[in-house]
N, C-alpha and C positions, 0 to 999 in steps of 0.2 A: 179396200177392205176385202177380205176373203170370207168365206162362209164355213171354215172348218168347225167352228163352234156353234153354228146356227142351231136354235133350239135350246141352248143352254142359257139359264137365267142366273146372273151373278148380282148379289146384293153387296154393295160396297159401303162399309162404314170406315172410311179411310180419310186421313187429313195429311197435310203437308205433302211432300214431294213423292217419296218412294211408294207409299201406298197407292195414291192415284195413278201413277205412272205404271205400276205393276199390273193393275186391273185394266188400265187402258189397253195393254197387250191383248188381254182377253177380248175386249171390245173390238179391236182391230182384226181379231181373227173370227168375228162374227157373233160373239156372245152378246146377248141382251143384258147390258149393265145398267143397274139403277144405283146411282151415287146418292146416299142419304147425307144430307147436310144439315147443320144446325141453323136456327133462325140467324139471319144476318149473312148466311152463306158460309162455305167452307173456307178455311184460312187462306188457301191459295187465290180465292177470288179478291181478297182485300190486300194482299201484299205481293209484290213482284221483284223482291231483291233489293239490293242497294240503290239501283238506278231507277227503281219503280217504273220499268218499261211497260207500256200498255199498247194494244192494237184495238182500235175502235172501242176504247174504254174497258177492254178486258185485259187482266194482268197476264204477263207472259207465263207465270207459273200455272194459272188456270188453263191456258191454251196448250202448254206442254204436257199436261197430265189428265186432260178430260175429253179428248177427242173421241167420238163415237159412243157417247154415254148419255143416258137421260139422267136427270136429277130430281130430287124430292126433298123439300125441307120439312124435317120433323124435330119438334122440341122434345127430347126424350126425357124431360123433366115432368111432362104432362101424361096422365094415365091414357088419354085418348091416342096420343102419338105412340105410346108404347103398344097399344093394341094394334094399330096400324102396322107398326114394325113387325110384331108377331105374325100377322096375316101375311106380310111380304116374305118373311123368313120361310113360312110354310110352302111358298111357291118357288123358292130359290133352289137351285142345284148346288150353288157355291155361295158360302158367306165369307167375306174378308172384312178385317178390321185391323187397325193399328192405333187404336185409342189407348189411353192410360189404363192400366190393369184395373179391372172391376167396373169400367165404364158401362158395359153392356150386360152386366150381371142381372139386371132387373128384367131383361128380355126373356130369361129362362133358358 
């Protein structure tokens, strides 16, 4: 890991492969990336393709797209989680998401 983006905070509301991998590149460059996951974990935690390959119990998709990140579980259907997300957004330099259209509308 290098520190080209040291001091940059990225808040990631991403799921499946391309969103997490894209943000992982920012983490690899030194950004502080916080991946926000739903209860039960992000999709890639629970599915690893047709062969369901795992390393030490972790899916290959999780390992491929989440290096150098921190994660936080928030149930965005609950008002207290929405408030936490808003506070995190206020501290972020970059916000990324690849959810279905309208999913984050309640965050303002």
